[in-house]
C-alpha positions in Angstrom: 127.7 108.3 75.0 124.1 109.6 74.9 123.1 112.5 77.0 120.3 111.8 79.5 117.0 113.2 78.2 114.6 115.0 80.4 111.3 113.2 80.2 108.0 114.0 81.8 106.7 111.1 84.0 104.0 109.1 82.3 101.8 109.4 85.3 101.9 113.2 85.1 99.7 114.2 82.1 100.6 117.6 80.7 97.4 118.7 79.0 98.2 121.0 76.1 94.8 122.6 76.4 95.5 123.6 80.0 98.8 125.1 78.9 96.9 127.0 76.2 94.4 128.2 78.8 97.3 129.4 81.1 98.8 131.3 78.1 95.4 132.8 77.3 95.0 134.1 80.9 98.6 135.5 80.7 97.7 137.3 77.4 94.6 138.7 79.0 96.7 139.9 81.9 99.2 141.6 79.7 96.9 142.8 76.9 93.3 143.0 78.2 90.6 144.1 75.7 89.4 147.6 76.6 86.9 150.1 75.2 85.6 149.2 71.8 87.8 146.1 71.6 86.2 144.8 74.8 82.7 145.3 73.3 83.8 143.4 70.1 85.4 140.7 72.2 82.2 140.4 74.3 80.0 140.0 71.3 82.3 137.5 69.7 82.4 135.6 72.9 78.6 135.4 72.9 78.8 134.0 69.3 81.5 131.5 70.3 79.4 130.1 73.1 76.4 129.7 70.8 78.7 127.9 68.2 80.0 125.6 70.9 76.6 124.4 72.0 75.4 124.1 68.4 78.3 121.7 67.7 77.6 119.8 71.0 74.0 119.3 69.8 75.0 118.3 66.3 77.5 115.7 67.5 75.4 114.0 70.2 73.6 111.1 68.7 70.0 111.0 70.0 69.8 107.3 69.2 72.9 106.6 71.3 71.6 108.7 74.2 68.3 106.9 74.2 70.0 103.5 73.9 72.3 104.4 76.8 69.3 104.9 79.0 68.8 101.2 79.3 71.5 101.2 81.9 69.3 103.4 84.0 70.8 102.4 87.4 74.3 103.4 86.3 73.1 106.7 84.8 71.0 107.6 87.8 74.1 107.0 90.0 76.3 109.2 87.9 73.6 111.9 87.8 73.1 111.7 91.5 76.9 112.1 92.1 77.1 115.0 89.6 74.0 117.0 90.5 73.2 116.0 94.1 76.3 114.8 96.0 78.7 117.4 94.4 76.3 120.4 95.2 75.7 119.1 98.7 79.5 119.1 99.3 79.7 122.5 97.7 77.0 123.8 100.1 78.9 122.3 103.1 82.0 124.2 102.0 80.2 127.4 102.8 81.4 127.0 106.4 84.9 127.7 105.1 84.0 131.3 104.3 85.7 133.6 105.2 88.3 131.7 107.2 89.7 129.5 104.3 87.9 130.8 101.2 86.8 134.3 100.2 83.2 134.7 99.1 84.1 135.1 95.3 86.2 131.9 95.4 83.5 130.1 97.2 81.0 131.2 94.6 83.3 129.7 91.9 83.7 126.5 93.9 80.0 126.1 94.3 79.5 126.7 90.5 82.1 124.1 89.9 80.0 121.6 91.8 77.0 122.4 89.6 78.5 121.8 86.1 78.0 118.4 84.3 80.5 115.6 84.0 83.1 115.3 81.4 82.8 113.1 78.3 86.2 112.8 76.6 88.4 112.3 79.7 85.8 110.0 81.4 85.9 107.8 78.3 89.7 107.9 78.0 90.4 107.0 81.7 87.7 104.3 81.7 89.3 102.8 78.6 92.8 102.9 80.2 91.4 101.2 83.4 89.7 98.5 81.2 86.2 99.5 82.4 82.9 99.7 80.6 83.7 102.3 77.9 80.2 102.2 76.4 78.7 103.0 79.8 81.2 105.9 80.2 80.2 107.3 76.8 76.5 107.2 77.5 76.9 108.5 81.1 79.0 111.4 80.0 76.8 112.3 77.1 73.6 112.0 79.3 75.2 114.1 82.0 76.1 116.8 79.5 72.6 116.7 78.0 70.9 117.0 81.4 73.4 119.7 82.6 72.4 122.1 79.8 69.1 122.5 81.6 69.9 121.5 85.2 73.1 123.5 85.8 71.4 126.9 85.2 68.4 125.9 87.3 70.7 124.8 90.2 72.7 128.0 89.8 69.5 130.0 90.1 68.5 128.1 93.2 71.8 127.8 95.0 73.9 130.8 93.9 71.1 133.4 94.3 72.5 136.8 94.9 76.0 135.4 94.8 75.7 134.5 91.2 77.3 137.7 89.8 74.0 139.2 88.8 72.1 136.0 88.0 68.5 136.9 87.2 65.5 136.1 85.0 67.4 137.9 82.2 70.3 135.6 82.7 68.0 132.6 82.4 66.6 134.0 79.1 70.2 134.4 77.9 71.0 130.8 78.8 68.0 129.6 76.8 69.0 131.6 73.7 72.8 131.1 74.0 72.9 127.5 75.1 69.6 125.6 74.8 68.4 127.0 71.4 71.8 126.4 69.6 71.9 122.9 71.1 68.4 122.0 69.9 69.3 123.5 66.5 72.3 121.3 66.3 70.2 118.2 67.2 67.6 119.1 64.5 70.3 119.6 61.8 72.3 116.6 62.8 70.6 114.5 60.1 72.1 116.7 57.4 75.4 117.8 58.9 76.3 114.8 61.1 78.4 113.2 58.4 80.3 116.4 57.7 81.1 116.8 61.4 82.3 113.2 61.6 84.6 113.6 58.6 86.1 116.8 60.0 86.2 115.9 63.6 89.8 116.9 64.2 89.4 120.3 62.6 86.2 121.0 64.5 88.1 120.0 67.7 90.3 123.0 67.1 87.2 125.2 66.6 85.9 123.9 69.9 89.0 124.7 71.8 89.6 127.9 70.0 86.1 129.1 71.0 86.7 128.2 74.6 90.1 130.0 74.6 88.4 133.1 73.2 85.7 132.9 75.9 88.4 132.7 78.5 90.3 135.7 77.1 87.2 137.8 77.1 86.3 136.8 80.6 89.7 137.4 82.1 90.1 140.7 80.1 87.1 142.0 81.8 88.4 140.7 85.1 91.8 142.4 84.6 90.1 145.7 83.9 88.2 145.3 87.1 91.3 144.2 89.0 90.4 140.6 90.0 94.0 139.5 90.7 94.1 142.1 93.5 91.3 140.1 95.2 93.2 136.8 95.4 96.5 136.3 97.3 98.9 133.3 96.9 97.7 131.9 100.3 94.1 132.0 99.1 95.0 130.1 95.9 96.8 127.5 98.0 93.8 127.2 100.3 91.5 126.8 97.2 93.8 124.0 95.9 93.6 122.2 99.3 89.8 122.4 99.4 89.6 121.1 95.8 91.9 118.2 96.6 89.7 117.2 99.5 86.6 117.6 97.3 88.1 115.3 94.6 89.2 112.7 97.2 85.7 112.6 98.7 84.0 112.2 95.3 86.5 109.4 94.2 85.9 107.6 97.5 82.1 108.0 97.3 81.9 106.8 93.6 84.3 103.9 94.1 83.0 102.4 97.3 79.4 103.5 96.8 79.2 101.7 93.4 80.8 98.6 94.9 78.3 98.5 97.8 75.5 99.0 95.3 76.6 95.7 93.6 77.8 97.1 90.2 80.2 94.9 88.3 83.8 96.0 88.0 83.5 97.6 84.5 80.5 99.7 85.6 82.2 100.7 88.9 85.2 102.1 86.9 82.8 104.1 84.6 80.9 105.4 87.6 84.2 106.4 89.4 85.5 108.4 86.5 82.2 109.9 85.2 80.8 110.7 88.6 83.9 112.4 90.1 84.7 114.8 87.2 83.5 118.2 86.0 83.5 119.5 82.5 85.7 122.5 81.7 84.4 122.7 78.2 80.7 123.0 79.3 81.4 125.0 82.5 83.4 127.9 80.9 80.7 129.0 78.4 78.0 128.6 81.1 80.0 130.8 83.5 80.2 133.6 80.9 76.4 133.7 80.6 75.8 133.3 84.4 78.4 135.6 85.8 79.0 138.1 83.0 81.9 140.4 83.9 82.6 138.4 87.1 83.3 135.2 85.1 87.1 135.5 85.4 87.3 134.8 89.1 84.3 132.5 89.0 85.9 130.0 86.6 89.3 129.9 88.4 88.2 127.0 90.7 86.9 125.0 87.7 90.2 125.5 85.8 92.3 124.4 88.7 90.0 121.4 89.5 90.1 120.3 85.9 93.9 119.9 85.8 93.9 118.3 89.2 91.3 115.7 88.2 93.3 114.8 85.1 96.5 114.2 87.1 94.9 112.2 89.8 92.6 110.1 87.5 95.6 109.3 85.2 97.4 107.6 88.1 94.2 105.9 89.3 93.3 104.6 85.8 96.7 102.9 85.5 96.4 101.4 88.9 93.0 99.9 87.9 94.5 98.5 84.7 97.4 97.0 86.7 95.0 95.1 88.9 93.4 93.3 85.9 96.2 90.7 85.5 96.2 90.1 89.2 92.4 89.6 89.4 92.5 87.4 86.3 95.3 85.3 87.8 93.4 85.0 91.1 90.3 83.9 89.2 92.2 81.4 87.1 93.9 80.0 90.3 90.4 79.6 91.9 89.1 77.9 88.8 92.1 75.6 88.7 91.6 74.7 92.3 88.0 73.9 91.8 88.8 71.8 88.8 91.4 69.8 90.7 89.1 69.2 93.6 86.4 68.1 91.1 88.9 65.7 89.4 90.0 64.3 92.8 86.4 63.8 93.8 85.7 61.9 90.6 88.8 59.8 91.1 87.7 58.9 94.6 84.2 58.0 93.3 85.7 55.8 90.6 87.9 53.9 93.0 84.9 53.4 95.2 83.0 51.9 92.3 
C-alpha cells in the first residue's frame, strides 16, 4: 500500500526565486553587512545593477522591438495600463495614509505602480491561456525598454520628497547605472548576442544572483536602520489587502477594457497579462538607485505584489485555456447549424424546381 504523498496544488505556483528572495531577506536579518562589509556590499550592489541592465540591453533584439511596434494599438494599451492607469490608482491610494498604510509603505506601493511590466511571466501565462504569445513578447519587451527612461521620470514627478532622497544626483546615477549599461549592451549585442543565447541558462543564474545580492545589500542597510520596527503584522496584512484590490482592479480593467476596444481574443489575453503585472527584476535594481538606504522597505510592496500576481494569474491562465474547447465547440455547433440550414434551403429550392 502506497503512502499518500503531499503534493502542492497545480494552481498554486511556488516560485523558487521568491523562496530565494525570502531566504536572502532572512539572511540579511540575521547577518546584516556592517561597517567595511556594508561599504563593499554597496559597491558590489552598484556593479550588479549595472551588469543586470547591460545583460538586458544585450538580450533585447532591436529588430524584434521595432517589428513589434506594428501592433501599435496593443502596445499603446499595455503602456497606458502600465504607466498611466497604475500610477493613477497609486495616487488614489494616498487617501489610505495614515489610516490603512503608513507613509513608507505607501511610497513603496506608489513605486510599485511606476515600474514596467514583466516579460517572462507575461509570456508564460499568455502561452498557457492560448493567447497571442508574439504580442506578449513584444509588449513586455517594449514596456521594459520604455520603463528604463519613464519609471525614473515618473518617480521624480510623483514621489518627490517621499522618494528617499530622490534628486538630480539620483537621476544622474540612474543614467550611469541603468541607461548607459543598457545602451552598451545594445551596441555590443552584434558581437555577444550569440554567446548570450548559447549560455542563456547560466546567465539566468547570473541575473537572479545579482538581484539576490541587491536585495541582501538593501535589506542589510534596512536592518541596521531598524526597518522592521517600523512595520507591524497588521500593517503587512493591510498592505496585502490593498495590493489584492489593486491587482483585481487592473485585471478587470485590462480584460473588459480590451474587450470593449474590440481586440481579438488572443490580443485580449496578452493585454490582460502584460498590462496587469509589474516586474520584480526591473524594479529591484531601480529601487536601490532611487531610494538608496531606504530601498529595503520601499521594495517590500513590490516583492509581495510579485508573488500575488503569479498565484492569481496562474489560476486565471488555466481558466482561459479551459474556455478554448468550449468556445471552439460553440463555434463548430454554430457552423454546423448554418450548414444544415443552408443544405435545407438548397433542398427546398431543388424540390421547387
